[in-house]
C-alpha positions in Angstrom: 73.1 132.4 149.6 75.8 132.7 146.9 77.5 129.4 146.5 78.0 126.4 144.2 75.1 124.8 146.0 74.2 123.0 149.1 75.5 119.4 149.8 74.4 117.2 152.6 77.1 114.6 153.8 76.3 112.0 156.3 79.2 110.2 158.2 80.9 113.5 158.0 82.6 113.4 161.5 85.7 111.5 160.2 87.2 109.7 157.3 85.9 110.2 153.8 83.0 112.2 154.9 85.1 114.8 156.7 87.5 115.0 153.8 84.8 115.4 151.2 83.2 118.3 153.4 86.6 120.1 153.3 87.1 119.4 149.6 83.5 120.6 148.6 83.9 123.7 150.9 87.1 124.6 149.1 85.2 124.6 145.8 82.4 127.0 146.9 79.8 124.7 148.3 77.8 125.0 151.4 78.2 121.9 153.5 75.6 120.4 155.9 77.8 117.9 157.8 76.0 115.2 159.6 77.3 112.6 162.1 76.8 111.3 165.7 79.8 112.8 167.1 79.1 116.5 167.9 82.7 117.3 169.0 84.1 116.1 165.8 81.6 117.8 163.7 82.3 121.2 165.5 86.1 120.6 164.8 85.1 120.1 161.2 83.1 123.2 161.1 86.1 125.3 162.7 88.1 124.4 159.4 85.7 126.5 157.2 83.2 128.2 159.5 81.4 130.1 156.6 81.0 127.1 154.6 80.5 123.8 156.8 77.6 123.6 159.2 76.9 120.9 161.8 73.8 119.0 161.9 74.0 116.1 164.4 72.3 113.0 163.3 71.9 109.3 164.1 71.2 107.9 160.4 69.4 104.9 161.9 66.5 107.1 163.1 64.2 107.8 160.1 62.4 110.7 161.8 65.7 112.4 162.9 66.6 112.3 159.1 63.4 114.1 158.3 64.0 116.6 160.9 67.6 117.4 159.8 66.6 117.7 156.2 64.0 120.3 157.3 66.6 122.2 159.3 69.1 122.1 156.5 66.6 123.6 154.0 65.5 126.3 156.5 69.1 127.4 157.2 71.0 126.7 154.0 68.3 126.3 151.2 67.4 123.3 149.1 69.7 120.3 149.1 71.3 119.9 145.7 73.5 116.9 146.5 73.0 114.3 149.2 75.9 112.0 150.0 75.0 109.1 152.2 78.4 108.1 153.6 77.7 106.8 157.1 79.1 103.4 157.6 80.6 100.8 160.0 82.7 97.9 159.3 85.5 95.6 160.8 86.8 92.1 160.4 84.1 89.5 160.9 84.5 85.8 162.4 81.8 83.6 160.9 82.6 80.8 163.3 81.4 83.3 166.1 78.3 84.5 164.1 76.7 87.4 166.0 73.3 88.1 164.3 73.0 91.4 166.1 76.3 92.6 164.7 75.4 91.7 161.2 72.1 93.4 161.6 73.8 96.4 163.0 76.1 96.9 159.8 73.1 96.5 157.6 71.0 99.0 159.6 73.8 101.6 159.7 75.3 101.2 156.2 72.2 100.4 154.0 69.4 101.4 156.4 71.0 104.8 157.1 71.1 105.6 153.2 67.6 104.4 152.9 66.4 106.7 155.8 68.3 109.6 154.2 66.9 109.1 150.8 63.4 108.8 152.2 63.8 112.2 153.9 65.4 114.2 151.1 63.9 112.7 148.0 60.3 114.3 148.2 61.9 117.7 148.2 64.1 117.1 145.3 61.0 115.7 143.3 59.2 118.8 144.3 62.1 121.1 143.1 62.6 119.0 139.9 66.3 118.5 140.5 68.9 116.9 142.8 71.6 114.3 143.1 71.7 111.3 145.3 75.0 109.6 146.1 75.8 106.5 148.3 79.2 105.4 149.5 79.3 101.7 148.9 82.6 99.9 148.4 84.5 97.5 146.0 83.7 95.0 148.7 80.1 95.1 147.5 81.1 93.6 144.1 81.3 90.1 145.5 81.5 88.4 148.9 84.9 88.4 150.6 86.4 86.5 153.5 86.2 88.1 156.8 83.8 90.7 155.5 80.4 89.0 154.7 78.3 91.4 156.6 80.0 94.5 155.2 80.0 93.3 151.6 76.3 92.5 151.9 75.4 95.9 153.0 77.6 97.5 150.4 76.1 95.2 147.7 72.6 96.2 148.8 73.6 99.9 148.3 75.0 99.2 144.8 71.7 97.5 143.7 69.6 100.2 145.3 71.6 102.9 143.3 71.2 101.0 140.1 67.5 100.7 140.6 67.0 104.3 141.6 68.9 105.6 138.6 66.5 103.8 136.3 63.4 104.9 138.3 64.5 108.6 138.7 66.4 109.6 135.5 63.0 110.7 134.3 62.5 113.1 137.0 65.8 115.0 136.7 67.3 113.3 139.8 70.7 112.0 139.3 72.2 109.0 141.1 75.7 108.1 142.0 77.4 105.2 143.6 80.8 105.7 145.1 82.9 102.4 145.4 86.2 103.2 146.9 88.9 100.6 147.5 91.2 101.0 150.5 91.3 104.6 151.8 93.5 105.6 154.8 90.8 106.3 157.4 90.2 105.5 161.1 88.1 102.5 159.8 90.9 101.0 157.8 93.5 101.8 160.5 92.0 98.7 162.4 92.5 96.3 159.6 95.2 93.7 160.1 95.5 92.3 156.5 97.2 93.5 153.3 95.4 96.6 151.6 96.7 97.0 148.1 96.7 100.3 146.4 95.8 102.3 149.5 95.2 106.0 148.8 95.0 108.9 151.2 91.6 110.2 152.1 92.2 113.7 150.5 92.9 111.9 147.3 89.7 110.0 147.7 87.8 113.3 148.3 89.1 114.9 145.2 88.0 111.8 143.1 84.5 111.9 144.6 84.1 115.7 144.2 85.1 115.4 140.4 82.7 112.5 140.0 79.9 114.2 141.6 80.3 117.4 139.7 80.4 115.3 136.4 77.3 113.6 137.6 78.8 110.1 136.9 76.8 107.2 138.1 79.8 105.1 139.2 82.7 106.8 141.0 85.2 104.0 141.6 88.9 104.2 142.7 91.7 103.4 142.7 90.9 102.0 139.4 93.6 99.2 139.4 92.0 97.6 142.4 88.3 98.3 141.1 89.0 96.7 137.9 90.7 93.6 139.4 87.7 93.1 141.7 85.3 93.6 138.7 87.3 90.9 136.9 86.7 88.6 139.9 83.0 89.6 139.8 82.7 88.1 136.3 84.2 84.7 137.1 82.2 81.6 137.7 82.3 80.3 141.4 84.5 77.3 140.4 87.2 79.8 139.7 86.4 82.6 142.0 86.5 80.6 145.3 89.9 79.0 144.7 91.4 82.4 143.6 90.1 84.3 146.4 91.2 81.6 148.9 94.6 81.9 147.6 94.7 85.7 147.7 93.3 85.7 151.3 96.3 83.5 152.4 98.9 85.8 151.0 
């Protein structure tokens, strides 16, 4: 199949995943789009029927990930880039701590990426090339009020990406971690707090495509917010906690 390559995107039925599928398709890629909502996947495929192909998937099912990878390779060819983008998140009330809810976010956000990597990495190693990318968040840089489970899941993804980069760079497997700030999506539409430096999802998709193409390890945006949070990341707790409390009250 004559194309720039094959890219597998999970969480592709809406938000950043859907926008990235359209963006990559517009630049000559064959897209294997995965998500749980078949109706939305079919609508996405209708935007570029020659380039975007639906592979329905629940990322929390390890065996289903293996099955989908086999189907993609059979229909489209070897997977050049795998973007693990599926995620859930919403405001969290620690005074009504729900262990099942916390576990669910870790299972989908972090566990979904782990399942996908486990399914696709053996083939990449066999072919001697490939790229793995995980959509984390600037929320993974430090714990944030109202978002402890989400931050924890994204912090785990960042640490996983850092370790995998070191472990796989001698095997011609590139690793990228995507750390967006606030992007206008159905997920952020539910938020009821200020979201500085918000960008449109199409802008986010363009930035991710450029980062993936350049094989950058960290793809972070918007930089003003990312650098602000990175600065907070370096502060001692004696400074961080008072500052973040003040920001949260604004």
